[in-house]
C-alpha positions, 0 to 999 in steps of 0.5 A, a space after each residue: 539702906 536704900 538701893 544706891 547702885 543699880 548696876 549691882 544687879 548685873 551680878 545677880 545671875 552669878 549670885 543665883 548660881 552660887 545660891 543653888 550650889 550653896 542650897 545643895 550643899 546644905 541639903 546634902 548635909 542636912 541629910 547627913 546630920 539629921 537637920 530634918 529631924 530637928 525641924 520635925 521636933 520644932 513641929 512636935 513642940 509647936 504644931 504650927 511651925 511652918 504650918 502655912 497654906 500652900 495653895 498660892 505662890 509667894 508675892 514679892 514685895 521689894 521696898 526700895 529703900 526704908 522710910 526715913 532711913 530707919 531699917 527693920 529686920 526682914 529675916 525669915 518669913 516676916 509676914 507670916 511669922 509676925 502677922 500670920 499673912 502667907 505667901 508674902 515675901 518682904 524683901 529690901 534687897 535691890 538685887 531682887 528688882 527683876 523678880 519682884 511683883 511690887 516695888 514700894 517707894 515712900 514719897 518723902 525721900 522721893 520729893 526731897 530728891 534724896 532717892 531715885 527711881 530705878 529708871 536705869 533698870 529694865 522694868 519687868 512686864 507686869 511688875 507694879 510700882 507703888 507709891 507710899 505715904 502716910 503724911 498729909 497732902 501739904 507734905 507731898 509737893 513735887 508730885 508732877 515728876 511722878 506722873 504716869 509711873 505708879 500703878 498702886 497707891 499705899 496710904 491712909 486714904 480709904 480710897 487708896 489701892 491699899 489702905 494703911 490707916 493709923 489705926 482701926 477698930 476689930 471687934 472684940 472677943 470678950 463682951 467685957 466693957 472697959 470702965 470709964 477711967 475715974 482718975 480725972 483731974 483736968 477738963 481738956 488736955 493736949 499734947 502738941 510740939 509742932 504749934 503754928 499760929 496759922 494752923 486751924 487747930 491753933 486757932 480753935 485752941 486759942 478760942 477754946 482756952 478762952 472759955 475752958 481750962 486746957 492743959 497743954 504738954 509737949 515741946 511747944 510748952 516745954 512739958 514733953 511727955 516720955 512715951 510711957 507717961 503719954 497714956 497715963 497723963 491723957 487718962 487723967 482728962 475728961 477731954 483730949 484734943 485730937 487736932 490734926 496739924 493738917 486737913 486732908 482726906 481721911 487724914 486721922 492719925 494716932 491723935 485719935 486712935 492712940 492718944 484719946 481712945 487708948 487714953 480713955 478720954 473723949 476725943 475732940 477732933 478737928 481735921 478731915 469733915 465729920 463724915 470722914 471720922 464717922 466712917 472709921 470711928 464708932 458713933 457717939 465716940 468723939 466730938 467734932 468741932 464743926 458740930 458747934 456754931 462757935 468754939 464758945 459753944 463747944 467749951 460750954 458743951 464740954 463743961 456740961 458733959 464732964 458734969 453728967 457722969 451718965 452721958 459722959 459714959 455713953 461716949 465709952 459704950 463702943 468699948 464693949 464691941 470694939 478694940 483699937 488696933 494700932 499700926 506702927 510697923 512698916 512691915 505690918 503695912 507692907 505685908 497688907 499688900 499681899 492679901 489685896 494682890 490679886 484684887 488690884 487693878 492690872 493696868 492701872 496708872 496714876 497719870 496725875 498723882 498730885 491731883 489724886 492726893 490733893 482730892 478732897 473729901 466728898 
């Protein structure tokens, strides 16, 4: 749901008065019927219950509408309860606009004209508006209309004000090395639904399949994989084509983090330049198409590598020290704003959002 009628904000003062009355009434009941004792019982059972740092004020993050219309529960203190991020109040009630520190707008609905910005409301001094997107630049047209409006960018880019990658590496708590999956039955696998001949990845696939066999799944080949079968299927492949459908700065999606790394296959990647991958992925954990003089040379290398168990296993050594963290929940992404809030520039404005979105890698 989104903020469909901003005129309702005029009722906010009445609602606040009702809230205060209700709070005082419930407080009186709690004293009469021992609710404070029940809270203490919860503390005795779980000492971490309610044990949240109290040395800072709450930052209110208002999501003006849910991305793609898919809402999630915001009951309780979501950022603390789910992700242990303190002092972060995540809300989607548009009546809270006057008190929000940050208001977040998802790009897709804006550029398609399905959602509007709240120009009819007085924007509180110091309130920051955030532009959020996880899509490649090719899907972010009509951005001129958004110039001089946003103070914060929230996206997968490393140079965004708040970076929300599809995945990242975190240090492992143990030192065990995961075994390289041994049940390999295919040399190269690919899962693809949106196949278009003009895509670079489609051209690379065509050339590669002329040199080595490629097992293809997905709607394009009418062999869709249910989610529960995705990782087990990829684990049977020596190499997985982590081919992005668009080329964009830092645009590295779940095709690398989930499909290849979680699936136990060595990713063969194409998308942003190799330096973008090196900035976020372990060394010697992936193979970039651009490293080879030709796609035919790439195919020969994959065949040779699969036949050399010792060299192949080198591509999994990173798992001794690192584990993959996937980000799939919009709530977790939004909660990441709060720990960075005090470090965000106070007077930044994106005067040419389109130019920033379409910036290329150095």
